[in-house]
Every structure is written in structure tokens, then in C-alpha cells.
N, C-alpha and C positions, 0 to 999 in steps of 0.2 A: 702490313698488308691485311686487308679485311678477310676475316675467316668466313667460310661458307656457311657456318652455323654459329648462332649465338651460344648455344648449349648443346652438348652431346651427352646423353645418358648411355654409358658404354657397357655392353656385354651382359645385360640383365636378362632375366626370363620374363618375357612380356606376356601378361594376362590382359588381353586387349579390350575387354568390356563387351565384346560381341558374343561371348559364350563359347568360343572355340578353344581348342587345346593350347596350352602355353607353348611358347617357342622362344628361342634365344635370338636376340637382335639388339642393335643399337637404335637409339631414337635421337634424331637430329631436330633441333628447334631453331626457327628463324622468325623474328618479328612476332613473337607470341603464339605462333602456330607450329604444329608438327609438320616439318618439311620432308622428313624421310624416316622410314622404319625399315631397317635392314642392316647391311654391312656398310659402315662409313669409314673410309680410309683416312680422310683428313681430320685434323684436330678441330675442336670447337673453341670459341673464345673462352668458354668455361666448360668444365667436364665434371661428370659424376661417375665414379666407378661403381657400377651396379653388378659386378660379377658375383655370382652366388646369391643374388637377391632377386626379388620380383619387382617388375615395373608395371604399374597399373594406372588407370585414369584417376584423377582426383575424385573424391567422394562428393556426391551431391546430396545434401541434407534438405529435404523438402518440408520439414516440420520443426521450425525453431521459433524463438520469441526474443530475438535481438532488437526489437523495435525501439526500446529505450537505449540499450547498450551501444547500438550503432550510432547514436547521436553524440556520444562522448568518448567512445573507445575506438582505436584503430585496429585492435587485435580482438577478433571475435572468438576468444577462448571461452570454454574449453574446446569448441568444435575444431578450431584450426590446429590444435595439438593432435588431432586424431585423423589426419589426412583429408579433412573436409576442405574443399576448395570453392564450393558454392553453397550458400545457405539461402533458404526462403523463409521469411518471417511474415507476421500478420496472420498467423493461423488462429483458429478457434474464435474468430470474431473479436479479438482484443488487440488494441493498439492505440495510437495517440493522434490519429488524424482521419477525418477532419475533426476539428475541435474548436469551439468558441472559448474565449478567455475565461468566461464564468464556469466552464465545465472542466478546467484543468484538474482540479482536485477530485472530481467525480471519476474521471478516467484513471487517475493514479490509484484511487481506492479500488477500482475494479481490477487493475493489474496486480495490485497488492494482494487482493483476495484470491484471484484466479491463479496467478503465477508466482505467488510468494516472493515478490520483490518489495522490500520495505518502502513505505511512503517517503521517509527522508531521503533515501537514495534517489528515487525518481524525482522528487521535488527539487533536489539540488542538481541532479544530473541533466534533466531535460531542459534544453534552451528555450523551447516554446517559440521559436522564430517562424511559426507557421500558423495558419488557421485552416486553410483548405488542404485537401490531400495533395494536389499538385505542388503546393508550397512546401509541405513536408518532404515531398519527393525531391524538390530542388535543394532543400537544406541538406539532404544526404548526398546529392549528386556531386557536390564539391568536396566530399570527404574521400580519404584513401583508407583502404582496409587490407588485411592479409588474406581475405577471401572475396569472391564476388558476392554481392548481396541482392537478392530479389525481394520485393515487398508486395504484400497483398493488402487490399482494402478491407479493414476490419468492420464487421457488421455492427458491433455494439457502438463503436464511435460514430458510424454513419447514422444509426437510428437515433442516437441522442442528439446529434447535430441537426437532424431534420425535425424531430418531434419534441425535443426538450424533455420536460418532466413526464409527458405522456409516454415517451419512449422508455424512460427509466421504469415507469410503472407498468410496462408491458401491455399498454392499451393497444387495441388493433389499429393498424395503420389505415388512414383514409386513402382514397384514390389519389388525392393531391400529394399525400406523404409518399406513396409508392412512386408516383411520377418523379418527385424530387430526388428520391433515392436512386432511381434508375438513371436519371440524368447525371448525378454525381458519379455513379459507378461507370458510366460511359466515359466521362471525362478522366476518371482515374486510370482506366485502361489506356486511353489515348495518351496520357502522360507517361505511361510506362509501367503501370502495375502488372504484376504477374497474374493476379487473379483476385478473388474475393473469398474471405473466410468467415464462417459463422459457427455459432455454438447452440446446441439444443440439449444441453445436459445440466441437471441440477447440481452437479459437482462444481460448476463454475459460478462462484458467488463473489460479490464485492466483499471487502474486508469488514463491512458492517453487517454481513450475513444475507443481504438481499440477492436474489437470483439475477443472473446476467440478463440484460435487457432484451436479448434475442431469444430467450428460452422458448417463448410461445408465439414467435412471429408466424403469421399465417402464410399459407401457400401462395396467396395472391401477392404478398410482399416479396417473398423469395423469388417468385416467378418474374415479378417486375424488375428486380435487381438483375436476375439472370438475363433478362431480355436487354438490359442496359449493356451487359457484356456482349450480347449478340449484336447489338447495334454498332458496337465498336469493332466487332469482328475479331475479338481477341480476349484472352483471359480464361483462367480455370476456376472452378468452383471447389471449395473445400469445406467440409462439415465435420463436426463431432456431435454425436447424438447418443442419448440413452437407449434408443431403440426399444422403448417400453412396449410399443406395438410394432414389432419388426416388419410385419407385412405392410401395414399402412405407411410406415415411415419410408421403407424402401420404394414402395409404389410412388410416393411423392418425389423422391430423389430421381427416380426414372423419368417422371414427367418433366422435371426441370431440365434434364439433359435432352429429352426428346424435343421439347419446345424450343430451347435456346440453342441447341447444337453445341454447347460448350462442354468440355471434359469435366468430370467431377471425381473427386476422391473423398473418402471419409475414413475416420479412425476406426480400427477394428481390433478388439482385444477379447480375450476370454475372461468373462466376468464370473466370479464365484457365485453370483446370484442366479445365473443361468449359464452353466458351463458349456452347454452344447449350442447356444444360440449362434456362435460364430460359424458353425457348419451351415446353418440355414442361409446366412448372409453370403457365404462363399458360393453356395448353390445359386443364389439370386444374381450374383455377379457374373457367373458363367452364362446364365440365361440372358442377362442383359448384353453381354458381349455377342452372343449368338444373334441377337436382334440388331446388332450394329451400333450399340450405344457405348460410348467411351466412358467407362466407370472403373475405378480402381479403389482398393482399400490400402490404407497405410497401416502397417503393423509394427509392433515392437518386437525386437529380436531377443529380448530377455524379459523377465518379470518386471512389470511396472510396480514399483513399491516406494517405500519411505525409509529414509535413514533417520535414526534416533541418536541423539548425543547431547552432552551437556553444553556444547557450543552451538547446537542446532535449534531449529524452531521449536521442536517438541522432543520429549524423551519419555520413557515409561512412567516417570515420577512427576511429570509436569502438573498433574492435578492432585498430587498428595499435599495435604496442608503444610507439612513441614518444609517441603521443597518450595512451595509457592512463597513461603516467607523469605526465602533466600535467592529466588530465581533471578533477581536483578543485580546481584552482587557480582564482582569480577570472577572470572573462572577460577583463578587460584584460590580465592576465598571459599568458593563453593566446594572445591575439591577438598580443601582442608577440613571443612565442616562435615562433608560426607564420609571422610575417613575417621572422624572422631567417633569412637565406639558408642558413646551415649546418643549422639545425634543419629547415627546410623541405625541403632536399635529402635529408636523412636520412629524413624521414617519407615522402616521395614514392618513395623507393627501396625501402621496406618492402612486405611482403605482409600483408594482414589475417590475424589469427589465427582468424577465424571464417569458415566457408564460406558463411554467410548474409549476409556483408557486402555492401552495395550494390556492384554491378559484377561479382559472381561468380554469384550465384543468377540463373537465367534470368528469374525474375519481378522481379528487382531490378537488371537490367542498366543500364548507362549509357545505353543507347538508350531507356530508359523514365524517366529522371530529367530534370527540367527546372529551370531557374532560376525561382524565384518572384520576380516583379517587383512594382513599385508598383501595377500594374493586373493583378491575377491573371488568368491564362488557364487555364480549367478544361476546355478542349478543345484542348490543344496538338497540334501536328503533330510527326511524328518528325523533321522537318527542324530543329526547335528544341530537340531533346534535347541533353543535355550531350555525348553522343558526337558528334553532328553538328556542334555548335559547336566542339568540340575539333579535329575533322578540318579544319574551315574555317580554324582559327587555327594549325594545325600543332602542336598541343599534345596531351598526354595528358589523357583525361577527368578523372582525379583532380586534375590541376593546375587545370583550369577550375573544377571544383567548389570547390576550396579558395579560389581567388581570389574567387569570388562570396560564399562564407560570410564572408570577411574584410571585405566591404564594410560600410558603416554601422557601423563600430566592432565588427565581428564579429557583426552581427545579420542578415546575409544568409541566406536560407533556400532550400532545394532542395525540390522537390515530386516525389513518386513516386506516380503513379496506379497502383492495384493492381486493384481491382474496377470493373466497368462500363467497362473500357477495354482489353479484350483485343486489339481490332483498331485501336487508336488512333482511336477514334470513339465518340461518344455515341449513335449510332444505336440500340443496344440499349436505352439508357435512354429514348430517344424512344418506342420500341415499348412498353416497359413503362408509361410514363407515360400512354399513350393507351389502355391496356386498361381495360375496364369494371369490373374488380375490383381496381384498383390505386389506392393513395393515396400521395402524397409522404410520406416519413418518413426515419428512420435518421439524423437530424442528430446524435444523441448529445450534445446540448447539456449542458454540465456535466461531460463526461468526456473522457478522452484528452488531458488538459490540456497534455502536453508533446510530443504527436506529431500531433494532428489538430485542426482548427478548423472543424467542419462545422455549427456552430449557425447559420451564415449561409445554409444551404440555401434558406430561404424567399426571400431576396433573389436568389439565383441563379435561382430559378424565374421571377422576373419579368425580371431583367436579361438572362439568357442565353436562356431558352426563348421568351420572348414578344417580345423586341426585338433582341438583338444576335447571335444565332447566325448564322454564315456558312457552316458546313460541313454543312448539312443542313436539313431542314424545321424550322420553328418551331411553337409551340403558340399558338393564339389566346389573347389576354389573358383573356377572359371564362371560357374553359375552365380555365386554370391557376388563376385566382382561386377558381373553384368547387372545384377539386381540393384546394387548400391550406387552404381555409376551411370550406366546407360539408361536403365529402366526409370530410375528416379528423374534423370534429366528430361526424358521424353514426357513424363507425367506432368511436368510444369512447362512444357514447350521450349526447353533449352536444347535444341537439336544440334548445337555446335560443339558439344562437349560430351564426355562420358565414354569416349573411345580413344584408344591409342592407334590412330590412323592418320594418314597424310591429309592435311587441310583442316584438321580439327584443332580446337583450342589446346594449347600446350599446358594443360592442367594435369599433373602427374604426381604419383607417389613412388618413391624407391624405398622398399621395405625389406628389412632383414627378417624374413618370414619366420625362420626358426627361433629368432630372439624376440619376436613381437610379444609384448606382455602388457596387460593392464596393471597399473599401480592402484593402490588403495585411494579412495577419496580423501581429500584433505579440506581444511577450512582456510580460506584466505580473506584478508580484510583490505581489499583493494578496490571496492566500489566507491562511488562518491560518498562523502561524509565518513569514509572509513568503513563503509558497510561490509557485512560479512557475506561470503558466498562459498558454496561447495565447488571444488575443482577436482579434476582427475586427469592424470597424465598417463603416458605410456612409453615404454621402451621399444625400439625397433624401427622407428620411422627415420631412415637415413636421410631422406630429403623429401620435402614437399614443395611442389613447383606450381605456381599460379601464373598463367599467361607468360610462360617461359622464364620466369624469374624464381629463383630459389628463395622461398619465404622462411623455411625452417630446415636446419641441419641438425640431425641427431636430437630433434625435439626442441632446439633453441632457436629463437627468431634471428634472422640475418639482418633485419632492418629494412628489407624490401617490403613495400606495400603496394603491389600492383593491382589489388582488388578494387573494383568499382561497383557502384550501384548499377544494376541491370535495368535497361529500359525495355521491359516487356519480353516477349518470346524472342528467341534467337534462331535464325534459320540455319539449316545444315550447310556445310561447305558446298560450293557450286557443283563439284564433281559428284558428290554423294546425292545431291538433290536431283541431278539429271538421270540417275540410274533408275 
């Protein structure tokens, strides 16, 4: 006999994503949607016992870089290990479509430089069975995933496609160039793109060191593209900027929104170069909202930093002459040499050949570098820095750092917080996360595979901010769930998810909240060509559910792949839309 529900999540404490108080209820699922929230008498075809646990919507991660991984992988890990059920890629203006055949290597080098994904991995993994953006879209449309995937049109690829070498050289776009880009943007939105992403930061460079092609794109070019979205009547705008002239830059972003009518979000972090600038940008966001403009900031929920290690892209000794001589040897050989007393003494007596080496640059001093342990601490005190530990042990900081990296067969890691941590505190992040125009973002899932592992941001949001923080105020669980689920979904036009409510997408997490814990980052060699990447897992995710199917049980995949490529914005359920 057919069951009334395909799945019943039984007896959990529902934190529904709307921001209200948690309550106990069953959740019944039918045909990929939530059919009932309340007491359910009959059994489901499948059940999850959620007693003593929380039941929340699936996380929506609006800032990832799975543009390459989505072409070869069905599981968009690490994000899907952390309760994420929807990802949006194509951020920061980098991606692989549109692209002419002669420009394949050019875009690969850009992604290699900006997002630290090795050239051989992308060269081997990308099928390149597209040229236009709609063709790229169709190449993904036939694939199955463990999450839903939204794609944005990347500005760098678009500019190079239209302008060729002139675009790479950052020459001003002509009127004809702008018209061509606007037309492509319109077609991309009509094909199903979530939006358009662009970069205006010097931090984004190709692997050959050249700045990203979009760095100095003029307002006329950006306006033209934004008007392409307006002509399609859909799509969001996403930017990352250095905000070197914050007033002028924000003014321009406001004008883009005012002229096009399209929503816009930008990356916001506390920079050590100007630790109070974020406050000004928050004030401007509030003023823009008061004027009726839809603008939001995406913020990181912990420090944005770098991991150092012998297996990783860089470590504190990368520019030391003795280490450079052995850097290409297998890990076991390097570990043996670094443990040899003579080699070790010679290495520690040397000076780095680069002034940007950790320990020399003020932003990378030993006072700001920490040992990454089995239980990661993302709000460490200066008393736990490598410099402080070295002083307590009567050693030099490089010696302490080397000793730690040699643990676990040479797999020990060091952590350098850079952004959001100018004053050794996450209080700025707390202020940003509590602002009315801010959503959690910037996880960069799928990118920076040898230096950063921030796809676990959603777990940090629960573990650190709602439960474990001891160095400042916490954020109520129901507020954080709303921010990471409903607010993020609305930011990119996905109004059919982010709530535990009847008629909404059955994207859910059942979490053993008391047991939820981040594990330490690790290195895996599972990319194309055996490429290396950082991964990070968590304990406490009892079940993750996408479109009514259980994709993960206790952190392990079930084999279900209900995720699909999203075709643009998604409307709210009819009952909700009518209210």
C-alpha cells in the first residue's frame, strides 16, 4: 500500500529558517516537497529518527567555485559534508564559459592563479564540450549531483570572449564590446544563469602574475552588462572589490542597482590595512536599503586565512634555499631530511629569499600564526601563537613551526588568519553577521585547494557562533539558521527553499547539535591526475536531505544524487506567494 509520505523526519526540534523559536514536530515529505510539519500518525516509506536533534533547512552557500569540479564530479565536497544542499558558483568573475578553444589555457591559468586549482587538474578534468555559456549550461544540465547547483556568468571569461587580447590587457571596452557583452549576459540569464559575477581586486591574478582582466573595467561596461540582466528581467549581480576609494566604489555599485533594478551583493571582510572600513560599508548598505535598493554584503563567519604545510602550496620555509632544493621530492623524503639534525640546523640558520615569507611581513608575523590542531580553533588568542609558544619553550618560532609540521608523518599544518582578525578577535565578524543587509558567504568551496579549506563555514556558523564561542557574544541558533538558509536563498532568488514549511523544497538537515564538531583539515589526492586538495569533515550530521532524498547519513554518502543544475531563480510555493 502506498504510504502517505515518502519520508518522515520524526520527533525533532524544528528550527524552521524563519527566525522563530524552535519547536518539536514531525516533517513529512512527498514528491520532493515538504507536505506536512506537525504530528504525523502514519509511517513514511522511509523514516529518520530525529528525537533529541535539530531539524533545519539545507544550507544555501551563495559563494563557491565548483565551476570546474561540477564538470567531472557528482559530489561537491567538502560543501555537501557540511549540510549544504544548494551551491552557487561563478563568483568573483572567474569560470570557464563562454570560452573560445584558443582561450582554454588562458582561463585555466586564471583559475589556477585566482583560486589555486592546479593547471594539470583543470586541463585533464574539464571536458570543454562547450563554447558559449548556454552550451556550458547544457553540459551541466545532464549531470547529477549531491546538491543543487546554481551558475553565474563570469565576467573575466565574458570579457576575454568578446575582446580577446584587448580584454586580457584590460583595455577599455568599446561601445560595440559593451553591446556584445550585454547581449551575451541577457542570453545567459535566459538560459538559466543565477546571475553575473565580477572581480575588482588586485588579489586576483593569473598564475603568470597578471591581474584579472576585469580589474579596471569601466562603469559603462558594468552598466551595460547589468542592463543585459535587466533586459532578461532576471539575475543577480555579485562583486568583489578592494574598495580602495570606498565612497566612489560604493556610489558606482549603487548606480548599477538603481539603473538596472537587479539585486547586488559584494564581499565584505575586515582588512588589516583598514580595520574600520567595514563599518563605513555597513552604514552605506543601511542607507541604500532605506532608499529601496536591494544590496547585500556576503561576509565570512571566521577569519579568512591560509594553511601552511609540507603537503600544501606554501609553508614558512618555501623560500629558504635549503628547502627549495628539496621541495619537489616526495613527502616522506622531505620529512626524513627535515628531521636530519645537520640539514635541520642548516635550514634554520638560513634567511628566506622572499620578503613576503611568514615571519617577515607584518601581516604574516609569527605572532599571527597558529598550530592547527585536531580540534581547530578559529578564534585563537595571541597567547597561543607560534611566537608565544616559542617564547614559553625557549625556542625560535621557525623551530616550533617546523616541529609541528613534521608531526603525523609531515602532515601537521599551521594557520594564518589574515582577514576578519586584525585585533585578534571575531567581534567585527559578529557585528557584520548581525547587520540587516548581510548574509554568510565567501566559503569559496571548490577553490584554494592547497591553501584554504573554508567550505566548512556553515558548520562553523552553528558550532562556533551559536554554541561554543567563549570570547564574546553568541548568535541565537534560530537567527543563524535563518541567515544561512532563508536569507542566502533569497539573496540569489531561490524562494522555494530555506524554510521548513509546507510546500517548500524538502532540503533538510537532521543534526545532533550537541555532538556537532568540525574535524581538522586533511589532504586528499582525489582530483583529476591525482591532484591534491584540502578537505574538512564534521561529526554530527545525522542526515542531509536534498529534494526529499537522503544524500548523507552520519556524514557518509548514501548513493542518492537528486541534485540538479538550477535554471535561474525559483519561485516561492503558490500558497506562500499568494500571502
